N, C-alpha and C positions, 0 to 999 in steps of 0.2 A: 226765652226759656233758660238761656245761660244765666242771666242775673238771678232768677229764681233759685237755680241750683247753687250759685255761689252764696246766696243768702241763707239757704238751708245749711250749708256747710258752716258759714260764719256764725249763725245763731242756733246751731244745733244744741248746745248746752242750755240755752234759754228755752228752746222748744221742749227739751226733755224735762226741764223743771216745771213747765206749764202742765205737761202730761201728768207728771207725778202729783202735782198739786191738785188737778181735777180728779184723779183717781182717789186721792185721800178724802177730798171733799165729797165726792159721790157716795163713799161708804162710811163717812164719819158718823158715829152714833149707831151703826148698824151691828147688830150681834153677829150675824153670819158674815158680813163684809162681802169679799169678793165671791164667796160661795153662792151669792144670789145670781151671778152670771151663769152658774150651772143649774140652780133650782128654777130659775125663771122659765127657761124653755121647757124643762120637764113638766112643771105645774100647768103652764099654758097648753102644752100639748095633751096632758091628761084631761084638762077641761074640755078642750075642742074635740078630743076623741069621744068623750062621754056624751057630749051634746050632738055631734054630727055622725058618729059611726053608724047609727041606725037610720039616719035620715039621707045622708049623702055619700057615706063611706062604704056602703055595701059592695060596690063593684070595684073598690080599691084595695088591692093586697097590701098587707103590712101598713095599715092606715096610720099608726103612730109615727113610723119612720117617714111616711109621706108628708105628714103634717109638719114634723120638726124640720125636715130638710127644706121645706119651702118657707116656713115662717122665720127661721133664723136669718135668712138672707133678707127677707123683706123688713124684719124688725131692725136689722143693722142699719139699713138705709133710712128708715123712718126715725129711729132714735137719734142718728147723726144729724139729720136734716132739721129735726125739730129743735135740737140743742142749739144749732147754728144760728137760729133766729136771735139768740142772746149772746153770741160769741163775742161781739164788739162791745155792746152795752155793759156786760158784766165785768169787762176788763177796762173800763173807762179810766179808772185811777192809774193803771199802769200806762195806758196809751198817752195820758196827759202829762206824765212825768218823764218818760224815756222814749227815745225813738227806737222802734223796731218795726219791721214790715207787718202791717196789720193782718195780712192773711195767716200769720203764725198762730193767732188765736183760733182761727177757723180750723187750721191743721191740727192744733192741739185737741179740740173736741172730737175731730174725726179720728185721730189716733186712739183716743180713749174708747171710742165706739168699736173700733177694730180689735183692740186688745180684749174687750169684753167678748167679742165674737169668738176669739180664740178659745176662751174658756167655755163657750157654748158647744164647742166641738166635743168636749169631754163626755156629755150624755149621748151625743150622736153615735159615737164609735160603738158602745155596747149594743145600741139598737141594730147597727149594721151587722154586727157579729150575730146577734139573736136571729136576725131574718136572713142570714147567709148571703149578704151582698157580695158578689164576686170582686175580688181585688184584681183590678186590671190596670193597663197602662194609662187609662183615662185619669187616674189619680194625679199623674204627672202635670196634667193641665190645670189642676186646682189653683196653684199659685198665680197662673196667668188669668184665671177667671177672677180672682180676688183682686188683682191689680186693675183689671178693667172695671170691676165694680167700684173700686177706690176712686178712680178718676170720674166716674159717673157721679158718684155720691158727692165727691168734692165740688163738682161743677154746680150742683144744686145747693150745697152749703154755701158757696161764695155768693150766689145769687140771693139766697134767703137772708144771709148776714148783711148784705148790702142794703137790702130793703127793710129788714126787720128792725134795725135801729131807728128808722124814720117813721115806720107805720107800726104802731103797737098792735092794732087790731089784726095784723097778718098772722099773729100767733093763733088766734081763735079761728080764723078762716083756714089756716093750715091744718088745724086739728079736724075740722069738718072734711077737708079734702082728703086727708089721710085715711079717714074712715071709708070714704068712697073708694079710695085707692086700694084699700084691703080687700074689699068685696069684688073689685074688678080685677084682682090678681088670683090666679088658680092655686090657692093655698090649701083649702079644705075640700076642693072639688077639682074635677078634670075639665078640660076644654070640650071634651065629648058631650058633657052635659049641658053645653051652651048651645043655644040655636045657632046653626051654621051661619045664618043670615048676619048674625051680630059678631062673628069671630073677628071681623076686622078691628072692632073696638078693642079687644084683648090684644091684637097684634100691635096696636098703637101704644100699648102700655109697656114701657121699658122693663118693668119688673117681671112681666110675663116670661120674657125671654131669659133673664137672669135666673129666675126661679127653675125654669125648665133646664137650663144648662147644669145648674147645680144638682138638680135631681137626677139627671142622666149619670152624673159621676157618682154621687153619694147614695142614691136610692136604687139605681138600675145597674150601676157598675158598667155603664156604656159610654162610648165616645159621644160627646155632645154634637148636636145637630150643627152642621156648618152654617146653615142659614141663621139659626138662633145666635150663633156666635158672632157673625158678621153684623147682624142687626144690633146686638147688644154693644158691640165695639163702636158702631156708628153713633148710637145714643150717647155713649160715653164721650166720644170725640166732640160731638155737638154741644152737650151740656157743659163739658169742661171749657171748651173755647168760649161759650156764651158767659159762663161764670167769670172767667178771667177778664173778659171785656168789661162787663157790668161792674165787677168790684173795682177794677182799676179806675173807671170813670167816676165812681161815687165815693171812694175812699177819701178824698180830699174835703169832702162835706161831712164827714163823721163827727168832727169836732162840734159841729152845730147842735148835736143831739146828746153830747156826753156831759 
């Protein structure tokens, strides 16, 4: 862990330039630019609300806030991990010319995703005010939740970037998997609507716990469940550790595919 921290300090300027480059590239040619970070969750929430409010949302108070508070966390992880499939290949020119720790490129994409998420908070706050979500001490836990989510997502990003450079079909397979992942995460429905016999499947889904923790804070104004927090932290530790091991073992073979 110490060499990683030392590299982050040593290459902090390089990492910052990568993040700035990726943000510029992401919104290059866009009329609205970074404003899409705000409009995207608003528009998606509006569509999902219109489609599902009379089908699955009847028993869910403040349905738009329920949707947005769950979707933004899920979309952060999916967006970052999907991008990580190309983190190494798209930077092949730089990797072949200069030495830098290769995980810097994965970190860059992840930081961009988290910066976008910060903008997504902007439309969430008016909804919290509109639906009179109580302001409680639980908000102090929000940075901790985001840090835990960061390491969970980073672990998946390291795994996908390590394999994505060698197996191009993984992009298509992961797209199918994320669709299934979306429907197995309680974003537009509650676990109460799921047959209790299958609750264990949802409990095995890490995003179920992250979404519920985030909703406890931003939707209910309540302290997160200790059980959910422990399970989410365990998933973060497992995937981060697994990601570090896999990336470390495979990074010396990246030149074969660049």
